Steps between C-alpha positions, in 0.01 A plus 500: 500500500252287691565611857334835592588722794216335693701176494792656691466409870533745788418828323283760672244699299725804459792296365277290277340810348830678432669191355199442273506857370873572485675163490545264206483124460813288476566137417814293453565131436701282730872570480465870414746731674274765657788716622877470514806645677606848397162594354298792631181407684201672342202274575326340798320173428171364633482129418166333436658169399841335502825529697812713457827366645732773627867408519854633488762360263875505564760555228569126516139434401398373843142595580345558843121523529394782731123456491202440272212737424148374437153653466430755773870532591748782440856478370698686765801538270274687259358709783850585623616600151189711438524684829877541483511582126769233468587223257412136545775286656320172441277340240139387485411193295147383422499156660149446366297687236410833659211740448405814683531878491784748518519862614768764466679693774254796510203271569702294748579819694135606478383167642751522784344838586127437456457132594581407857437131424743503207764683704456262794519191280824625341661566839381165635638318196828687539534388861412137428731477199787649701464234768480229233817632334680482834398132517628444145836656586530301824419176320749560219774615738460264794286199413654199320384447143393142580264632766354767272457257211323246721266771631429614143407148388267457796337833423448414132372148569152468348382282789567178311878515525546661157695823443448630146789732416840506332841501664550851361183620672628368833842655443351841424267482797785411736765728354725214394633347179305235309799266502522517880129427541520211254788343693311522828185352349699219339660419836159489666373273225790261563408506869138408417355829627361612164456374144585731210290517187490746214344823626406361839630346821331223696551515875548147638619572855327810633639438852854518362429834336359635824820400679704681237293816555631513857861445392737776616 
């Protein structure tokens, strides 16, 4: 473990001291399932490094990304399960190698009581995540997939017209099937909007993508 509690952003002195004394270090390589549906929530995580992708998975295997958790951020699904003594209804996957600290329910409850900053940050995160989830649901339910895919490519563009990701990554992020995403991308390649390469997409006509973002 290379990342100490002092590397976790946003902690006040009270929280930092309690996590140092009563918490324990955690680490997991990319691809690790941190939690899964039907499992009891017993730990709250403070990330010092890495990203956890939180998603729900249908019986058909279709995945919908709800949000991502990085250093200094809280997983509101975990918070909800801890406070409600309920089981997880989604899964958390390490999208990058993660390192940080974990605490159990007793210490989580103690921090909610003794640290106003910790309590405020949890409530603030809860509010922001809720609004973001409303946006996710609205996009999936009402916005055409072409529009959402175009917006995703523009967001992931590295500034040089290169998007480094797989078709499966895009499908998971947009709550669609890989085959559907591949067909759309192939059509755009035939139209000269993009060029497909292994593991990346080259944007050739950024103006065309921006028009597709506005498609209703």
